[in-house]
C-alpha positions in Angstrom: 26.5 -54.3 85.2 26.7 -50.7 86.4 30.3 -49.7 87.1 30.1 -46.0 87.5 27.3 -43.4 87.9 27.9 -39.6 87.8 25.1 -37.3 88.7 24.9 -33.5 88.4 22.1 -32.0 90.4 20.8 -28.7 91.7 19.6 -28.9 95.3 18.5 -25.3 95.5 15.1 -24.8 97.2 12.1 -24.8 94.8 10.6 -21.4 94.2 7.2 -20.2 95.2 5.7 -21.0 91.8 6.6 -24.6 92.0 5.5 -24.7 95.6 2.0 -23.4 94.7 1.8 -25.9 91.8 2.5 -28.8 94.2 0.0 -27.5 96.7 -2.7 -27.0 94.1 -2.2 -30.6 92.8 -2.5 -31.8 96.4 -5.6 -29.8 97.1 -7.3 -31.3 94.1 -6.6 -34.9 95.2 -6.3 -34.9 99.0 -9.9 -35.9 99.7 -9.2 -39.3 98.0 -6.1 -39.9 100.2 -6.0 -41.8 103.5 -2.6 -40.5 104.4 0.3 -38.4 103.1 3.9 -39.6 103.1 6.7 -37.0 102.8 10.0 -38.6 102.0 12.6 -35.8 102.3 15.8 -36.5 100.4 17.3 -33.0 101.0 17.2 -32.2 97.3 15.4 -28.9 97.7 11.8 -29.9 97.2 10.7 -30.3 100.8 11.2 -26.7 101.9 10.1 -25.4 105.2 7.3 -23.5 103.4 6.0 -26.5 101.5 6.3 -28.9 104.4 4.4 -26.6 106.8 1.6 -25.9 104.2 1.2 -29.6 103.3 1.0 -30.6 107.0 -1.6 -27.8 107.6 -3.6 -28.9 104.6 -3.6 -32.5 105.7 -4.7 -31.7 109.3 -7.6 -29.6 107.9 -8.7 -32.7 106.0 -8.0 -35.0 109.0 -5.3 -36.9 107.1 -2.3 -38.5 108.6 1.1 -37.1 107.7 4.1 -39.5 108.0 7.6 -38.2 107.4 10.9 -39.7 106.6 13.1 -36.7 107.6 16.4 -35.3 106.4 18.9 -32.8 107.8 19.2 -31.3 111.2 16.2 -28.9 111.3 13.1 -30.9 112.1 11.0 -27.8 112.8 9.5 -27.9 109.3 7.9 -31.2 110.3 6.0 -29.8 113.3 2.5 -31.1 113.6 3.1 -34.3 111.6 1.6 -37.6 112.8 4.8 -39.6 112.7 8.5 -39.2 111.8 10.9 -42.1 111.2 14.5 -41.0 111.5 17.2 -43.7 112.0 19.5 -43.5 115.0 22.2 -41.4 113.3 19.6 -39.0 111.8 18.0 -38.6 115.2 21.4 -37.9 116.8 22.1 -35.2 114.3 18.7 -33.6 114.7 18.8 -33.7 118.5 22.5 -32.9 118.9 22.8 -35.8 121.4 24.2 -39.3 121.3 21.7 -42.2 121.6 23.4 -45.2 123.2 21.1 -46.2 126.1 17.4 -46.7 126.5 17.2 -43.6 128.7 18.8 -41.5 126.0 16.5 -43.0 123.4 13.4 -42.2 125.5 14.6 -38.7 126.1 15.2 -38.0 122.4 11.8 -39.5 121.4 10.0 -37.4 124.1 11.9 -34.3 123.0 10.8 -34.9 119.4 7.2 -35.5 120.5 7.0 -32.4 122.6 9.0 -30.0 120.5 7.5 -31.1 117.1 4.0 -31.8 118.4 4.0 -35.3 117.0 1.5 -38.1 117.7 4.1 -40.8 117.4 7.9 -40.2 117.3 9.8 -43.2 116.0 13.5 -44.1 115.6 14.7 -47.0 113.6 17.6 -49.0 115.2 18.9 -51.1 112.4 19.1 -54.8 113.4 17.8 -53.9 116.9 14.4 -53.0 115.5 12.3 -49.9 116.0 11.8 -47.6 119.0 8.3 -46.0 119.2 7.0 -43.6 121.8 3.2 -44.1 122.3 2.0 -43.9 125.9 5.2 -45.7 126.8 8.5 -46.5 125.1 8.2 -49.6 122.9 11.2 -51.4 121.4 9.8 -53.4 118.5 12.3 -56.1 117.5 13.2 -57.1 114.0 12.8 -60.7 112.9 15.2 -60.7 109.9 17.3 -63.8 109.6 19.3 -63.0 106.4 20.2 -59.6 105.0 20.8 -59.4 101.3 20.1 -55.7 100.7 18.7 -53.0 102.9 17.7 -50.7 100.0 14.2 -49.5 100.5 13.9 -50.6 104.1 13.2 -47.0 105.3 10.5 -46.6 102.7 8.9 -49.8 104.0 9.0 -48.6 107.6 7.1 -45.4 106.8 4.6 -47.0 104.4 3.7 -49.8 106.8 1.7 -47.6 109.2 0.1 -45.7 106.4 -1.0 -48.9 104.6 -3.1 -49.9 107.7 -4.4 -46.5 108.6 -2.4 -45.6 111.7 -2.9 -46.3 114.5 -3.8 -49.9 114.8 -2.0 -51.8 117.6 1.6 -50.7 116.8 3.4 -53.8 118.1 5.8 -55.0 115.4 3.8 -53.4 112.5 6.6 -51.7 110.7 9.3 -54.0 111.8 7.9 -57.2 110.3 7.5 -56.1 106.6 10.9 -54.3 106.9 12.5 -57.5 108.1 11.0 -59.4 105.1 12.4 -56.9 102.7 16.1 -57.4 103.2 15.8 -61.1 102.6 14.5 -60.6 99.0 17.0 -60.4 96.2 14.8 -57.9 94.3 14.9 -54.2 93.6 11.1 -54.0 94.2 9.3 -56.1 96.7 5.7 -56.2 97.8 4.1 -57.8 100.8 0.4 -58.7 101.3 -2.0 -57.8 104.1 -2.4 -61.5 104.8 1.3 -62.1 105.2 1.6 -59.1 107.4 -1.2 -60.3 109.7 0.4 -63.7 109.9 3.7 -62.1 110.9 2.2 -59.6 113.4 -0.7 -61.7 114.7 -3.1 -58.7 114.4 -6.3 -58.1 112.5 -6.6 -55.6 109.7 -8.7 -52.5 110.9 -12.1 -52.6 109.3 -11.6 -49.1 108.0 -8.5 -50.0 106.0 -9.0 -50.0 102.2 -7.0 -49.8 99.0 
């Protein structure tokens, strides 16, 4: 059993050499990707320079960019397809409290306009997910037992990418995320067939992998 863990880390922004190495590796592989996911942990890798160049490269190749953001400055994510902050992260980034549906809609619309996003999204813990498409959608969670929420955010952002966004968005990310906390596992996978059963939608014909 793990009792204590001590980490020593350097969260200084990566330098230009490392940035170029990452971009070169991405340029060599991007044609084989359906989508890019940027999970920003605020550890110095996802700098404004790298984020903007990755998004630009992805758009040039007509690839989706889905981002799990960090911090208060979301300008480095401008032009992405989708962002997935939780309520607290969205409040920090917007500088506003989100307690009502009107405040939720205002924040999502602000993110969409200011950051030029296709689909702003805010996760609402046990309340589900708020997504702004043509209209505000509150997608409820269906979790019954919660053992561990570790990895739920990763599941939220990987769900749309796995099915090549955008299929009908109703309950897409919420269903696999609601399955995840009920599993007593550090790693959990879900199948397309179980997802379709949960969401009652069909897999897009273009989806692969």
